[in-house]
DRENROVEX-73233 format. One record per residue: residue in three letters; x, y, z of N, C-alpha, C, O, CB in turn; residue number from 1. Coordinates in nm, 4 decimals. Glycine has a CB too. Layout:
N
NODE res       nu       nv       nw      cau      cav      caw       cu       cv       cw       ou       ov       ow      cbu      cbv      cbw   n
NODE ALA        X        Y        Z        X        Y        Z        X        Y        Z        X        Y        Z        X        Y        Z NUM
...
***
This chain:
77
NODE res       nu       nv       nw      cau      cav      caw       cu       cv       cw       ou       ov       ow      cbu      cbv      cbw   n
NODE MET  10.2759  11.4683  13.1225  10.1666  11.4955  13.2129  10.1038  11.6285  13.1714  10.1749  11.7236  13.1391  10.2152  11.4985  13.3615   1
NODE SER   9.9712  11.6349  13.1722   9.9027  11.7556  13.1261   9.9219  11.8717  13.2239   9.9494  11.8517  13.3422   9.7533  11.7274  13.1070   2
NODE LYS   9.9069  11.9925  13.1716   9.9208  12.1129  13.2550   9.8160  12.1165  13.3651   9.8437  12.1636  13.4755   9.9098  12.2392  13.1689   3
NODE GLN   9.6934  12.0662  13.3357   9.5888  12.0655  13.4383   9.6260  11.9740  13.5545   9.6020  12.0075  13.6705   9.4551  12.0217  13.3780   4
NODE ILE   9.6835  11.8605  13.5238   9.7232  11.7673  13.6294   9.8360  11.8268  13.7119   9.8351  11.8180  13.8347   9.7661  11.6319  13.5698   5
NODE ILE   9.9328  11.8870  13.6450  10.0443  11.9501  13.7165   9.9925  12.0613  13.8066  10.0348  12.0723  13.9217  10.1489  12.0058  13.6172   6
NODE ARG   9.9014  12.1440  13.7557   9.8442  12.2526  13.8372   9.7679  12.1946  13.9563   9.7751  12.2485  14.0668   9.7501  12.3422  13.7514   7
NODE GLY   9.6946  12.0845  13.9342   9.6221  12.0203  14.0430   9.7154  11.9701  14.1518   9.6869  11.9841  14.2707   9.5395  11.9059  13.9899   8
NODE LEU   9.8276  11.9112  14.1101   9.9253  11.8638  14.2084   9.9866  11.9796  14.2856  10.0117  11.9678  14.4055  10.0354  11.7831  14.1396   9
NODE GLU  10.0107  12.0911  14.2183  10.0637  12.2100  14.2861   9.9646  12.2597  14.3907  10.0037  12.2976  14.5011  10.0946  12.3220  14.1840  10
NODE LYS   9.8356  12.2595  14.3553   9.7327  12.3035  14.4506   9.7302  12.2139  14.5742   9.7194  12.2627  14.6867   9.5941  12.3043  14.3836  11
NODE LEU   9.7402  12.0823  14.5528   9.7403  11.9903  14.6659   9.8615  12.0129  14.7557   9.8493  12.0117  14.8782   9.7378  11.8460  14.6167  12
NODE ARG   9.9776  12.0332  14.6953  10.0993  12.0582  14.7742  10.0865  12.1844  14.8582  10.1408  12.1923  14.9684  10.2211  12.0697  14.6823  13
NODE ASN  10.0142  12.2833  14.8055   9.9982  12.4104  14.8756   9.8793  12.4104  14.9712   9.8491  12.5127  15.0326   9.9827  12.5224  14.7757  14
NODE GLY   9.8117  12.2968  14.9840   9.6987  12.2876  15.0755   9.5733  12.3555  15.0237   9.4825  12.3850  15.1014   9.7357  12.3466  15.2070  15
NODE GLU   9.5667  12.3808  14.8935   9.4499  12.4448  14.8348   9.3433  12.3414  14.8007   9.3708  12.2217  14.7929   9.4894  12.5239  14.7098  16
NODE GLN   9.2221  12.3896  14.7806   9.1107  12.3039  14.7412   9.1292  12.2608  14.5961   9.1715  12.3405  14.5124   8.9750  12.3769  14.7600  17
NODE LEU   9.0981  12.1370  14.5666   9.1042  12.0845  14.4312   8.9620  12.0560  14.3865   8.8927  11.9753  14.4486   9.1933  11.9563  14.4229  18
NODE ASN   8.9178  12.1203  14.2809   8.7814  12.1032  14.2314   8.7828  12.0073  14.1134   8.8275  12.0435  14.0045   8.7192  12.2395  14.1909  19
NODE LEU   8.7347  11.8869  14.1336   8.7337  11.7869  14.0280   8.6193  11.8068  13.9298   8.6202  11.7473  13.8220   8.7256  11.6497  14.0879  20
NODE LYS   8.5201  11.8895  13.9648   8.4079  11.9115  13.8748   8.4503  11.9746  13.7432   8.3831  11.9570  13.6415   8.3050  11.9982  13.9415  21
NODE SER   8.5603  12.0475  13.7439   8.6057  12.1077  13.6191   8.6499  12.0006  13.5200   8.6617  12.0282  13.4006   8.7203  12.2057  13.6457  22
NODE ARG   8.6741  11.8801  13.5673   8.7120  11.7675  13.4828   8.6177  11.6498  13.5067   8.6618  11.5349  13.5103   8.8583  11.7260  13.5098  23
NODE ALA   8.4898  11.6770  13.5229   8.3933  11.5706  13.5506   8.3554  11.4964  13.4225   8.3393  11.5568  13.3165   8.2676  11.6284  13.6173  24
NODE PHE   8.3420  11.3675  13.4342   8.2989  11.2824  13.3236   8.1875  11.1932  13.3746   8.1779  11.1681  13.4947   8.4173  11.1977  13.2660  25
NODE THR   8.1027  11.1447  13.2839   7.9967  11.0554  13.3290   8.0518  10.9178  13.3632   8.0085  10.8555  13.4601   7.8884  11.0435  13.2225  26
NODE ASN   8.1480  10.8698  13.2831   8.2067  10.7379  13.3072   8.3441  10.7317  13.2411   8.3884  10.8288  13.1798   8.1141  10.6244  13.2530  27
NODE VAL   8.4109  10.6179  13.2536   8.5450  10.6021  13.1970   8.5418  10.6176  13.0445   8.6339  10.6746  12.9861   8.6038  10.4646  13.2354  28
NODE ALA   8.4368  10.5672  12.9805   8.4276  10.5784  12.8347   8.4260  10.7249  12.7910   8.4886  10.7600  12.6910   8.3016  10.5065  12.7833  29
NODE SER   8.3555  10.8101  12.8644   8.3513  10.9520  12.8271   8.4860  11.0195  12.8511   8.5243  11.1092  12.7759   8.2415  11.0248  12.9059  30
NODE ALA   8.5578  10.9780  12.9541   8.6914  11.0329  12.9784   8.7867  10.9909  12.8663   8.8664  11.0714  12.8180   8.7457  10.9860  13.1160  31
NODE THR   8.7778  10.8651  12.8258   8.8626  10.8149  12.7176   8.8291  10.8858  12.5863   8.9191  10.9216  12.5104   8.8459  10.6621  12.7019  32
NODE ALA   8.7007  10.9059  12.5596   8.6586  10.9760  12.4377   8.7097  11.1196  12.4349   8.7322  11.1761  12.3279   8.5061  10.9752  12.4260  33
NODE ALA   8.7281  11.1785  12.5533   8.7802  11.3152  12.5630   8.9334  11.3181  12.5561   8.9946  11.4243  12.5677   8.7328  11.3806  12.6935  34
NODE GLY   8.9947  11.2005  12.5370   9.1396  11.1931  12.5242   9.2139  11.1723  12.6546   9.3361  11.1864  12.6591   9.1889  11.3157  12.4609  35
NODE LEU   9.1421  11.1389  12.7606   9.2050  11.1191  12.8910   9.2220  10.9696  12.9168   9.1344  10.9056  12.9750   9.1209  11.1853  13.0041  36
NODE SER   9.3334  10.9154  12.8736   9.3579  10.7733  12.8937   9.4436  10.7537  13.0182   9.5233  10.8410  13.0527   9.4263  10.7108  12.7694  37
NODE PRO   9.4280  10.6397  13.0863   9.5093  10.6168  13.2060   9.6582  10.6057  13.1732   9.7425  10.6449  13.2539   9.4629  10.4905  13.2771  38
NODE ALA   9.6908  10.5525  13.0552   9.8314  10.5360  13.0181   9.9022  10.6704  12.9996  10.0208  10.6832  13.0301   9.8422  10.4543  12.8901  39
NODE LYS   9.8294  10.7699  12.9499   9.8889  10.9018  12.9265   9.8818  10.9918  13.0489   9.9421  11.0991  13.0505   9.8201  10.9696  12.8103  40
NODE ASN   9.8086  10.9490  13.1518   9.7864  11.0336  13.2695   9.8032  10.9580  13.4002   9.7128  10.9609  13.4836   9.6486  11.0940  13.2642  41
NODE PRO   9.9167  10.8899  13.4212   9.9341  10.8178  13.5475   9.9275  10.9139  13.6662   9.9862  11.0220  13.6642  10.0681  10.7419  13.5480  42
NODE GLY   9.8553  10.8720  13.7684   9.8403  10.9553  13.8874   9.7226  11.0506  13.8816   9.6941  11.1195  13.9795   9.9642  11.0332  13.9093  43
NODE ALA   9.6534  11.0558  13.7681   9.5390  11.1461  13.7540   9.4222  11.0985  13.8390   9.4030  10.9786  13.8591   9.4964  11.1570  13.6067  44
NODE LEU   9.3452  11.1933  13.8881   9.2251  11.1659  13.9663   9.1105  11.2372  13.8973   9.1176  11.3580  13.8745   9.2403  11.2122  14.1162  45
NODE ILE   9.0044  11.1641  13.8634   8.8898  11.2239  13.7965   8.7614  11.1894  13.8705   8.7549  11.0915  13.9449   8.8818  11.1770  13.6505  46
NODE TYR   8.6588  11.2723  13.8486   8.5262  11.2498  13.9060   8.4383  11.1896  13.7975   8.4310  11.2424  13.6865   8.4640  11.3828  13.9623  47
NODE LEU   8.3714  11.0791  13.8295   8.2787  11.0150  13.7374   8.1385  11.0258  13.7961   8.1097  10.9662  13.8999   8.3179  10.8659  13.7115  48
NODE SER   8.0511  11.1019  13.7298   7.9188  11.1288  13.7867   7.8286  11.0061  13.7899   7.7446  10.9945  13.8792   7.8512  11.2379  13.7086  49
NODE THR   7.8437  10.9144  13.6949   7.7649  10.7905  13.6961   7.8524  10.6711  13.6614   7.8041  10.5721  13.6063   7.6470  10.8000  13.5976  50
NODE GLY   7.9784  10.6801  13.6928   8.0716  10.5780  13.6482   8.0994  10.4660  13.7439   8.1679  10.3702  13.7082   8.1956  10.6398  13.6155  51
NODE GLY   8.0490  10.4747  13.8630   8.0808  10.3716  13.9608   7.9946  10.2487  13.9473   7.9005  10.2459  13.8679   8.0674  10.4261  14.0983  52
NODE THR   8.0267  10.1472  14.0246   7.9470  10.0258  14.0275   7.8043  10.0629  14.0662   7.7826  10.1325  14.1654   8.0069   9.9211  14.1265  53
NODE GLY   7.7086  10.0171  13.9893   7.5693  10.0511  14.0157   7.5328  10.1893  13.9668   7.4314  10.2454  14.0086   7.5408  10.0409  14.1621  54
NODE ALA   7.6143  10.2454  13.8783   7.5901  10.3771  13.8175   7.5818  10.4886  13.9227   7.4982  10.5784  13.9127   7.4605  10.3738  13.7354  55
NODE VAL   7.6689  10.4815  14.0227   7.6735  10.5848  14.1257   7.8013  10.6671  14.1091   7.8990  10.6179  14.0527   7.6665  10.5219  14.2678  56
NODE PRO   7.8019  10.7906  14.1569   7.9222  10.8736  14.1463   8.0409  10.8109  14.2189   8.0258  10.7446  14.3215   7.8951  11.0130  14.2023  57
NODE CYS   8.1588  10.8339  14.1625   8.2808  10.7853  14.2252   8.3994  10.8661  14.1730   8.3853  10.9473  14.0816   8.3008  10.6335  14.1981  58
NODE LEU   8.5136  10.8429  14.2310   8.6388  10.8969  14.1800   8.7108  10.7826  14.1099   8.6870  10.6656  14.1398   8.7271  10.9596  14.2949  59
NODE ALA   8.7986  10.8169  14.0167   8.8809  10.7160  13.9514   9.0241  10.7675  13.9481   9.0492  10.8853  13.9224   8.8288  10.6839  13.8071  60
NODE PHE   9.1169  10.6769  13.9746   9.2585  10.7079  13.9809   9.3309  10.6269  13.8740   9.3067  10.5070  13.8599   9.3161  10.6785  14.1223  61
NODE SER   9.4201  10.6919  13.7982   9.4969  10.6209  13.6967   9.6218  10.5604  13.7585   9.7028  10.6307  13.8189   9.5344  10.7146  13.5811  62
NODE ASP   9.6367  10.4284  13.7428   9.7582  10.3620  13.7892   9.8605  10.3492  13.6753   9.9607  10.2790  13.6883   9.7244  10.2230  13.8467  63
NODE GLY   9.8337  10.4177  13.5643   9.9210  10.4128  13.4483   9.8792  10.3079  13.3471   9.9289  10.3065  13.2345  10.0613  10.3869  13.4917  64
NODE THR   9.7879  10.2200  13.3865   9.7366  10.1164  13.2970   9.5843  10.1195  13.2909   9.5251  10.1110  13.1833   9.7845   9.9783  13.3424  65
NODE ASN   9.5215  10.1318  13.4085   9.3749  10.1296  13.4189   9.3265  10.2429  13.5076   9.4030  10.3011  13.5846   9.3259   9.9943  13.4743  66
NODE TRP   9.1967  10.2734  13.4952   9.1309  10.3623  13.5902   9.0826  10.2750  13.7050   9.0112  10.1772  13.6826   9.0118  10.4428  13.5235  67
NODE LYS   9.1205  10.3089  13.8270   9.0794  10.2343  13.9461   8.9701  10.3115  14.0176   8.9880  10.4287  14.0508   9.1998  10.2090  14.0410  68
NODE GLN   8.8578  10.2471  14.0414   8.7450  10.3117  14.1079   8.7707  10.3343  14.2553   8.8188  10.2453  14.3255   8.6203  10.2292  14.0904  69
NODE ILE   8.7383  10.4538  14.3019   8.7419  10.4861  14.4442   8.5977  10.5165  14.4828   8.5443  10.6217  14.4476   8.8396  10.6084  14.4762  70
NODE THR   8.5361  10.4260  14.5538   8.3961  10.4401  14.5908   8.3800  10.5508  14.6945   8.4593  10.5616  14.7881   8.3406  10.3072  14.6446  71
NODE LEU   8.2770  10.6321  14.6768   8.2474  10.7377  14.7727   8.1630  10.6766  14.8846   8.0654  10.6062  14.8589   8.1732  10.8584  14.7042  72
NODE GLY   8.2012  10.7038  15.0063   8.1340  10.6426  15.1213   8.0426  10.7394  15.1938   7.9758  10.8232  15.1332   8.2360  10.5885  15.2179  73
NODE ALA   8.0418  10.7252  15.3232   7.9556  10.8046  15.4095   7.9952  10.9527  15.4051   8.1049  10.9880  15.3620   7.9616  10.7519  15.5536  74
NODE ASN   7.9050  11.0361  15.4498   7.9308  11.1794  15.4559   8.0464  11.2100  15.5503   8.0609  11.1479  15.6556   7.8053  11.2543  15.5000  75
NODE ALA   8.1279  11.3067  15.5106   8.2363  11.3526  15.5981   8.1748  11.4342  15.7119   8.0776  11.5069  15.6916   8.3422  11.4378  15.5183  76
NODE ILE   8.2307  11.4219  15.8282   8.1783  11.4967  15.9436   8.2763  11.6048  15.9800   8.2528  11.6803  16.0743   8.1524  11.4037  16.0653  77
***
């Protein structure tokens, strides 16, 4: 597991803010081209600026085999 992912998990455990923009990609292909494969990064969470269905921003989670899209919904209140 990469040091960035480990540091991100530590931040979450400590209740700190996690900024996914530091690891933003346009889509899964750009993440893969940067060397971030789901097989090498199980549990990773990334931000895709145009990677979602319909070319909309979304999050993607690695299940160890594939990147799973997490669609962004309504505004948080």
